[in-house]
N, C-alpha and C positions, 0 to 999 in steps of 0.2 A: 504494500500500500504506500509506504514512504517513497519507494522508487517511482511510482506513478506520479506522486505529487512533485517530485524533483523534475520529472519529465515535463509536467505541465508548466512549472516555473521556467524551465529551460526553453520550452516552445514559446511562451509569452515573451521572455527576454530576447530571444532570437528575432521574433517578429517586431518588437519595439526597436531593436538595433537596425533591422533592415529598413523600417519606416523612417528612422532618424537619419540614416546615411543617405548621401546623395551620390549617385553613380556607383553604388556598391557592386552592381553587376552590369557589365557592359551591354548597351543597347545601341541599335542603329539610331543615330541622332535625328535623321530626317525621315525615318520610316514610321508612319503611324500604323497602328494595328488595323487589319482589314476585318471589320465587323459587318458581315452581311450573310444572309441566308441561314443555314443550319448551324446550331451551336451545341456543344456537348461539354459538360463539366464533370470531372472526377476529383474528389477531394478526400483526404484522410488526415486525421490528427488526434489530438488529445481532447477528451470530452469530460465534462463535469455534469453529473446528473443529481439534481435536487429532487428527491422523491418524497412528496408530502404524504402519500398513503402509507409508506413504510416509515416515515419520520427519519429518513436516512439521507446522507449525501455521500457520493463516491466518485472517484476519478477512474476513467477507463478509456475506451476507444471512442473517438469522435468521428464516426463515419463507418464504412465507406459511403460517402454521400454522392449523389448523382443529380445532374441537371441536364435536361434534354429539351430542345425547342428551336426557336428561330428568331432572328433579328427582324424587328419591324422597321427599324432604321438604324444607322450606325451607333446610336446611343441607347437604344431600348430593345430588349429581348423579352419575349413571352415564352415561358417554359413550364414544364412539369419538373418539380424539384423534390428530392428526398433528403431530409436532414434529421439526424438523431444521434443517440449515444448507446453504447453497449458497456455495461458495468457489472461488477459483482459486489454484493453486499454480504456482510457477515452478521446477520441478526443475532442478538443476544439469546442464548439458550438453544440456538439451532445447531444441528449436527453438521450441516452442509451450508456452503455459500449459496446465495440466491442470485442468479444472473438475471438482469432486467435489460431488455432491449426496448427503447422508447424512441419513436420517430414520427415524423409527419410526412404524408404524401400530399404535396401542395401544388396548386396552380399559382405561379408567381411571375414577377417581373424582375429584370436586372437592368439597372440604369447606370450607364457609364458617365460619371461626372467629368472625367477627362481621360486621356489615354492610359492612365495607370490606376485609377481608383473607381470602384463600382460599389453600388448599393443594391440590396435585394430585399424584397418583401413578398409574402405570399400567405395564402390560407388554404386549408383543406382538412383532410381526415388524418387524425393521429391515432396511435395505438401504443399500448404498453404490453409487453409479453414477458412474464416472469416464469422462471422454472418452478414447478414442472407443469407447464401448459396453462397457466392462469393468464388469460388474455382479455384486455378491455379496450374498447374503442371510444373515441370522442373527437372533439374539435381540436385542430392544431393551427398554429401560425408560425411564421418564420421572419426574422429580421437578420440581415447580415451586411457585412462590409468586407471588401477585399482590396488588397493592393497588389497590382501586377508588377513584380520586380524584374520580369524578363518577358519580352514579347518580340516576335519576329514573324511577319506575315500573318498566318492564321493560327499561330500557337501562342499561348500565354501561360506563364507559371505564376501562381498567386499564393499569398499568405492572407488569411482572413479570420474573421470571428463570426460565428453563427449562434443565434439564440432561437430555439424552436420549442416553445412550451406546448404541452399536450394537456388539454383540459378534460378530465375524466370525472365520472360520478363519485369515485372514491377519493378524489383529490387531484391536484395538479402535479405534473412532472415537468421540471424545467431542465431543458437540455441546452448546454452551452459548450461550444466547441471552438478550439483554436486549430485551424486546418491549413494544410498545404494542398494546393490543387493545380490541376492542368486543365486548361480550357481550349477547346477547338473553337475558334472564332468564326 
């Protein structure tokens, strides 16, 4: 558990350093990213799940998250998005850990404020699946921001943060991820 926390701190620190540095990774100075047509996003990182029904918080996997859709114009994409976390809890008195996967399947938009920074928002169906087979479904939404630290042509590598709460009858689950991603623009 401590190792996962250190990984989360390292991921956040790396992201802050990348955002603070200018020209840390070489890019073509005159080449703007080509954002048109089909787009695909794959991201993976460290996730923090605040699970109100279990009254627990844990650090684990933030992803593998997916986005698939198309650009309406060079600054705005409409897409289907999946964002969530996969963590293990050690409830008091339990003989085994409980793994909880919580995510949202969302219809969303991605807005590029400039060539390197984008914002995301979406809403849809969320779920929580706990071992052994306890599954609940509810409403979910997602807010995110990402910084593209390298782009060339139709490829972009990004670091970002995603917040994807899932609202369930038993209580809310807050999924927060620091992710590294690849996007086909």
